[in-house]
Structures are given as C-alpha cells and as structure tokens.
N, CA, C and O of each residue as an XYZ file, in Angstrom:
476
protein
N       0.942     -1.332     -0.118
C       0.185      0.096     -0.223
C       0.735      1.168      0.165
O       1.266      1.297      1.268
N       0.641      2.328     -0.987
C       1.686      3.579     -1.084
C       0.760      4.772      0.096
O      -0.437      5.058      0.080
N       1.487      5.098      0.719
C       1.324      6.334      1.559
C       2.247      7.388      1.273
O       3.266      7.337      0.584
N       1.715      8.422      1.944
C       2.504      9.608      1.986
C       2.934     10.122      3.467
O       2.143     10.509      4.326
N       4.333     10.050      3.591
C       4.656     10.651      4.827
C       5.844     11.820      4.775
O       6.652     12.169      3.914
N       5.460     12.358      6.487
C       6.596     13.367      6.430
C       7.436     12.868      7.719
O       6.833     12.240      8.590
N       8.731     13.118      7.848
C       9.843     12.683      8.681
C      10.299     13.680      9.635
O       9.720     14.766      9.589
N      11.231     13.521     10.498
C      12.003     14.429     11.331
C      13.382     14.073     10.910
O      13.697     13.255     10.046
N      14.218     14.867     11.708
C      15.814     14.717     10.811
C      16.446     13.124     11.053
O      17.296     12.533     10.388
N      15.775     12.727     12.134
C      16.552     11.121     12.494
C      15.637     10.110     11.532
O      15.946      8.925     11.408
N      14.529     10.671     10.894
C      13.764      9.501     10.199
C      12.448      9.081     10.523
O      11.685      8.572      9.702
N      12.162      9.302     11.784
C      11.119      9.075     12.651
C       9.640      9.626     11.844
O       9.482     10.814     11.563
N       8.932      8.892     11.630
C       7.632      9.374     10.617
C       7.122     10.253     11.560
O       7.231      9.884     12.730
N       6.318     11.876     11.238
C       5.865     12.533     12.049
C       4.144     12.787     11.444
O       3.283     13.381     12.093
N       3.988     12.321     10.392
C       2.739     12.321     10.045
C       2.465     11.720      8.596
O       3.309     11.876      7.714
N       1.345     11.069      8.369
C       1.145     10.286      6.888
C      -0.280     10.699      6.554
O      -1.052     11.169      7.390
N      -0.599     10.477      5.175
C      -2.063     10.415      4.858
C      -1.939      9.742      3.567
O      -0.872      9.319      3.122
N      -3.149      9.654      2.943
C      -3.310      8.792      2.007
C      -3.363      9.671      0.568
O      -3.476      9.010     -0.464
N      -3.302     10.838      0.487
C      -3.236     11.569     -0.906
C      -2.028     12.525     -0.807
O      -1.739     13.197      0.183
N      -1.339     12.482     -2.031
C      -0.340     13.312     -2.347
C      -0.364     14.692     -1.824
O      -1.409     15.319     -1.652
N       1.089     15.250     -1.521
C       1.032     16.780     -0.728
C       2.154     17.194     -0.918
O       3.090     16.404     -1.041
N       2.336     18.651     -0.993
C       3.844     19.013     -0.807
C       4.251     18.614      0.260
O       3.432     18.475      1.169
N       5.524     18.333      0.462
C       6.184     17.939      1.552
C       6.090     16.487      2.194
O       6.693     16.097      3.193
N       5.317     15.866      1.503
C       5.124     14.606      1.577
C       6.141     13.722      0.906
O       6.695     13.981     -0.162
N       6.299     12.805      1.540
C       7.017     11.467      0.349
C       6.455     10.284      0.021
O       6.023      9.771      1.053
N       6.262      9.629     -0.895
C       5.540      8.832     -1.411
C       6.506      7.340     -0.713
O       7.712      7.189     -0.903
N       5.631      6.381      0.085
C       6.234      5.407      0.263
C       5.375      3.923     -0.112
O       4.321      3.790     -0.733
N       6.137      3.032      0.429
C       5.434      1.793      0.697
C       5.314      1.348      1.990
O       6.197      1.308      2.847
N       4.242      1.039      2.068
C       3.891     -0.026      3.793
C       3.373     -1.382      3.095
O       2.564     -1.504      2.175
N       4.026     -2.282      3.751
C       3.688     -4.041      3.365
C       2.353     -4.074      4.279
O       2.305     -3.850      5.488
N       1.364     -4.379      3.487
C       0.203     -4.785      4.115
C       0.121     -5.318      5.559
O      -0.768     -4.907      6.304
N       1.046     -6.242      5.978
C       1.135     -6.824      7.002
C       1.636     -5.725      8.309
O       1.659     -6.122      9.474
N       1.925     -4.668      8.021
C       2.297     -3.560      8.885
C       1.172     -2.616      8.958
O       1.330     -1.714      9.780
N       0.078     -2.612      8.295
C      -0.987     -1.446      8.243
C      -1.316     -1.138      9.810
O      -1.056     -0.044     10.312
N      -1.860     -2.115     10.467
C      -2.551     -2.180     11.639
C      -1.222     -1.825     12.670
O      -1.406     -0.823     13.362
N      -0.412     -2.255     12.785
C       1.093     -1.539     13.476
C       1.265      0.019     13.082
O       1.374      0.941     13.891
N       1.267      0.106     11.905
C       1.573      1.409     11.371
C       0.604      2.524     11.833
O       0.931      3.639     12.238
N      -0.775      1.976     11.687
C      -1.817      2.992     12.047
C      -1.686      3.262     13.814
O      -1.832      4.413     14.224
N      -1.454      2.324     14.630
C      -1.320      2.702     16.106
C      -0.275      2.991     16.659
O      -0.254      3.174     17.876
N       0.978      3.112     15.794
C       2.427      3.476     16.213
C       3.105      4.027     14.965
O       4.116      3.409     14.632
N       2.757      5.061     14.209
C       3.506      5.371     13.133
C       4.500      5.924     13.519
O       5.524      5.787     12.849
N       4.522      6.808     14.845
C       5.769      7.665     15.174
C       6.967      7.020     15.478
O       8.046      7.603     15.584
N       6.749      5.535     15.652
C       7.677      4.255     16.056
C       8.427      4.256     15.050
O       9.625      4.127     15.305
N       7.995      4.410     13.450
C       8.552      3.741     12.405
C       9.282      4.796     11.537
O       8.881      5.911     11.204
N      10.440      4.182     11.255
C      11.268      5.184     10.344
C      11.744      5.452      9.064
O      12.077      4.425      8.472
N      11.874      6.375      8.502
C      11.948      6.193      6.885
C      13.549      6.232      6.966
O      14.189      6.936      7.747
N      14.088      5.331      6.001
C      15.225      5.078      5.751
C      15.527      5.805      4.174
O      15.168      5.378      3.076
N      16.397      7.177      4.533
C      16.428      8.058      3.468
C      17.810      7.454      2.365
O      18.074      7.939      1.265
N      18.339      6.608      2.851
C      19.440      5.840      1.809
C      18.772      4.805      1.106
O      19.014      4.653     -0.092
N      17.977      4.085      1.685
C      17.227      2.777      0.823
C      15.893      3.320      0.326
O      15.308      3.003     -0.710
N      15.543      4.148      1.201
C      14.122      5.039      0.442
C      12.944      3.991      0.606
O      12.129      3.617     -0.238
N      13.125      3.528      2.281
C      12.168      2.392      2.438
C      11.665      2.541      4.008
O      12.518      2.654      4.888
N      10.397      2.538      4.304
C       9.824      2.520      5.963
C      10.707      1.261      6.261
O      10.965      0.387      5.433
N      11.209      1.297      7.785
C      11.746      0.627      8.609
C      10.775      0.522      9.755
O      10.385      1.501     10.393
N      10.343     -0.945     10.020
C       9.342     -1.365     11.348
C      10.616     -1.307     12.035
O      11.733     -1.557     11.583
N      10.173     -0.827     13.556
C      11.128     -1.149     14.283
C      11.109     -2.473     15.155
O      12.080     -2.755     15.857
N      10.139     -3.169     15.103
C      10.038     -4.740     15.169
C       9.592     -5.271     16.697
O       9.468     -6.462     16.979
N       9.353     -4.050     17.720
C       9.544     -4.435     18.822
C       7.940     -3.686     19.357
O       7.946     -3.312     20.529
N       7.072     -3.539     18.840
C       6.022     -2.817     19.127
C       5.132     -3.697     19.977
O       5.021     -4.914     19.829
N       4.571     -3.032     20.794
C       3.621     -3.968     21.521
C       2.381     -4.514     20.888
O       1.962     -3.903     19.906
N       1.738     -5.558     21.295
C       0.570     -6.531     20.555
C      -0.638     -6.034     21.331
O      -1.311     -6.801     22.019
N      -0.861     -4.937     21.227
C      -1.953     -4.512     21.741
C      -2.996     -3.943     20.454
O      -2.726     -2.911     19.840
N      -4.150     -4.735     20.171
C      -4.859     -4.311     18.980
C      -6.026     -3.358     19.096
O      -6.772     -3.660     20.027
N      -6.363     -2.368     18.460
C      -7.323     -1.434     18.563
C      -8.676     -1.824     19.309
O      -9.330     -1.003     19.951
N      -8.962     -2.920     19.184
C     -10.265     -3.516     19.764
C      -9.948     -3.609     21.287
O     -10.815     -3.321     22.112
N      -8.621     -4.041     21.677
C      -8.160     -4.250     22.809
C      -7.805     -2.922     23.773
O      -7.926     -2.896     24.998
N      -7.419     -2.016     23.064
C      -7.158     -0.484     23.703
C      -8.524      0.261     23.602
O      -8.718      1.266     24.286
N      -9.499     -0.238     22.728
C     -10.818      0.259     22.792
C     -11.660     -0.233     24.148
O     -12.532      0.372     24.770
N     -11.073     -1.567     24.381
C     -12.084     -2.078     25.388
C     -11.324     -1.794     27.035
O     -11.890     -2.004     28.108
N     -10.206     -1.378     26.888
C      -9.355     -0.782     28.129
C      -9.966      0.513     28.561
O     -10.257      0.768     29.729
N     -10.170      1.448     27.370
C     -10.464      2.782     27.487
C     -12.118      2.611     27.934
O     -12.524      3.225     28.920
N     -12.999      1.773     27.175
C     -14.208      1.835     27.702
C     -14.273      1.387     29.401
O     -15.121      1.846     30.166
N     -13.380      0.568     29.740
C     -13.605     -0.099     31.153
C     -12.855      1.132     31.966
O     -13.213      1.194     33.142
N     -11.848      2.157     31.547
C     -11.554      2.940     32.235
C     -12.870      4.140     32.304
O     -13.110      4.739     33.352
N     -13.533      4.337     31.229
C     -14.337      5.259     31.243
C     -15.561      4.802     32.444
O     -15.722      5.466     33.468
N     -16.224      3.792     32.181
C     -17.309      3.070     32.878
C     -16.747      3.228     34.242
O     -17.556      3.755     35.005
N     -15.398      2.876     34.874
C     -15.092      3.166     35.973
C     -15.152      4.674     36.674
O     -15.632      5.020     37.754
N     -14.649      5.239     35.903
C     -14.985      6.747     35.865
C     -16.157      7.233     36.126
O     -16.405      7.939     37.103
N     -17.043      6.848     35.176
C     -18.546      6.908     35.799
C     -18.927      6.761     37.078
O     -19.459      7.645     37.749
N     -18.634      5.511     37.491
C     -18.914      4.985     38.651
C     -18.395      5.623     40.025
O     -18.929      5.715     41.130
N     -17.206      6.011     39.555
C     -16.547      6.948     40.823
C     -17.345      8.295     40.787
O     -17.743      8.763     41.854
N     -17.562      8.854     39.757
C     -18.526     10.056     39.699
C     -20.014     10.154     40.485
O     -20.516     11.033     41.185
N     -20.427      8.978     40.084
C     -21.745      8.558     40.881
C     -21.681      8.196     42.404
O     -22.494      8.639     43.215
N     -20.780      7.463     42.685
C     -20.514      7.311     44.281
C     -20.001      8.811     44.987
O     -20.362      9.186     46.102
N     -19.100      9.553     44.096
C     -19.207     11.046     44.754
C     -20.076     11.857     44.871
O     -20.215     12.539     45.886
N     -21.027     11.945     43.556
C     -22.159     12.522     43.807
C     -23.147     12.126     44.900
O     -23.741     12.952     45.593
N     -23.270     10.886     44.997
C     -24.209     10.586     45.951
C     -23.576     10.506     47.269
O     -24.288     10.095     48.185
N     -22.428     10.810     47.511
C     -22.112     10.750     48.961
C     -22.127     12.438     49.380
O     -22.252     12.891     50.517
N     -21.929     13.357     47.857
C     -22.298     14.843     48.609
C     -23.329     15.003     48.836
O     -23.661     15.904     49.606
N     -24.491     13.943     48.076
C     -25.741     14.152     48.448
C     -26.028     14.067     49.649
O     -26.611     14.945     50.286
N     -25.529     12.663     50.217
C     -25.546     12.206     51.966
C     -25.432     13.009     52.800
O     -26.219     13.206     53.726
N     -23.947     13.850     52.465
C     -23.340     14.746     53.252
C     -24.186     16.179     53.265
O     -23.952     17.125     54.017
N     -24.971     16.127     52.502
C     -25.610     17.757     52.472
C     -26.762     17.547     53.374
O     -27.153     18.368     54.203
N     -27.251     16.437     53.159
C     -28.601     16.027     53.964
C     -28.047     15.921     55.610
O     -28.612     16.437     56.574
N     -27.037     15.268     55.631
C     -26.479     14.871     57.062
C     -26.303     16.410     57.593
O     -26.573     16.750     58.744
N     -25.844     17.225     56.646
C     -25.431     18.491     57.409
C     -26.803     19.553     57.958
O     -26.897     20.241     58.975
N     -27.833     19.323     56.736
C     -28.923     19.711     56.988
C     -29.680     19.367     58.524
O     -30.269     20.132     59.288
N     -29.396     17.845     58.633
C     -29.669     17.186     59.818
C     -29.241     17.486     60.812
O     -30.047     17.469     61.743
N     -28.079     17.822     61.068
C     -27.035     18.567     62.170
C     -27.621     19.825     62.464
O     -27.956     19.915     63.645
N     -27.848     20.803     61.782
C     -28.218     22.086     61.683
C     -29.542     22.149     62.729
O     -29.733     22.826     63.740
N     -30.448     21.051     61.973
C     -31.758     21.158     62.704
C     -31.422     20.502     63.845
O     -32.519     20.532     64.404
N     -30.687     19.919     64.612
C     -30.190     18.831     65.664
C     -29.844     20.223     66.648
O     -30.506     20.468     67.656
N     -28.858     20.963     66.245
C     -28.490     22.286     66.595
C     -29.189     23.331     67.213
O     -28.862     24.043     68.162
N     -30.364     23.308     66.421
C     -31.564     24.371     66.713
C     -32.110     23.897     67.504
O     -32.293     24.585     68.508
N     -32.660     22.490     67.488
C     -33.522     22.037     68.749
C     -33.099     22.275     70.162
O     -33.761     22.841     71.032
N     -31.414     21.555     70.313
C     -30.776     21.695     71.424
C     -30.522     23.420     71.828
O     -30.519     23.704     73.026
N     -30.336     24.410     70.918
C     -30.330     25.454     71.110
C     -31.756     26.184     71.971
O     -31.883     26.897     72.966
N     -32.573     25.639     71.097
C     -33.937     26.099     71.584
C     -34.344     25.035     73.036
O     -34.699     25.690     74.016
N     -34.320     23.788     73.190
C     -34.325     23.495     74.614
C     -33.433     24.029     75.937
O     -33.684     23.924     77.138
N     -32.239     24.671     75.213
C     -31.493     25.191     75.932
C     -31.832     26.130     76.464
O     -31.719     26.258     77.683
N     -32.468     27.268     75.486
C     -32.969     28.301     75.967
C     -34.161     28.218     76.761
O     -34.306     29.022     77.682
N     -35.184     27.201     76.482
C     -36.457     26.916     77.463
C     -35.878     26.625     78.747
O     -36.432     26.967     79.792
N     -34.746     25.984     78.709
C     -34.585     25.265     80.083
C     -33.990     26.480     81.016
O     -34.266     26.596     82.209
N     -33.154     27.341     80.305
C     -32.561     28.516     80.957
C     -33.694     29.748     81.297
O     -33.528     30.635     82.134
N     -34.731     29.587     80.539
C     -35.759     30.670     80.809
C     -36.627     30.214     82.029
O     -37.233     30.912     82.842
N     -36.499     28.539     81.914
C     -37.456     28.225     83.289
C     -36.434     28.111     84.690
O     -36.893     28.099     85.832
N     -35.222     28.043     84.423
C     -34.402     28.099     85.775
C     -34.185     29.680     86.080
O     -33.933     29.883     87.267
N     -34.228     30.819     85.283
C     -34.620     32.219     85.886
C     -35.673     32.482     86.648
O     -35.625     33.442     87.417
N     -36.898     31.608     86.560
C     -38.141     32.415     86.959
C     -38.013     31.924     88.530
O     -38.830     32.310     89.366
C-alpha cells in the first residue's frame, strides 16, 4: 500500500496521509504492517538512503479493539466513581441539614431550660 509521509531529521515518521501533498514523501507500507503503523506510526522510521520505511520490530501486541475495550473499562470506572462521589455529596448535604436542625433544637431546649431556671 502506498502512503505519503513526513519525517524528522532522524527519519521518524511525523505524519502520514493517503493523498499526495507538498512536503510528503511517497512510500510503500507492507499490508502486514498497516495495523501496527496505524497505531504506532511515530515509531517507524524512513531510511532516506534506501528509500524504505523501517518497522522497529518491537511494538506492543495490543490491537485497537483491545485498546478500545480498556478505554471503555476506564470510562465506566470513572462514571461509577463520579456517581459514588455525587451520592456521597448528597448524603453529606442531608446530614449537614440534619445536624443544623439538631443544633437548633438543642439551642431551643437550652434556651427553654434557661428561661425556666431564671423564674
């Protein structure tokens, strides 16, 4: 498959696209590399002497589906944490209201007892 790339002074690929454009170099990518290249294009290098893309050969074995599943799991955990924090905050607000009512009642009882004691 032919694609068009840009690369830095060390030959590492900085951008790629499917259409020809100024500043992009046309290169061939093996079909067996496409998935890895799509996930880790910045790890591939362009050999300017041989005019070929070099596969680093030590890329992680994580597919896009696995990565998406892990992301979904983290997102779900985050949602649950937000829900728990919201519920806790609501419970604390109710508790604070109950404490205020209790303090008012104690104050009223104290004032009432104090008024009885002064008579």
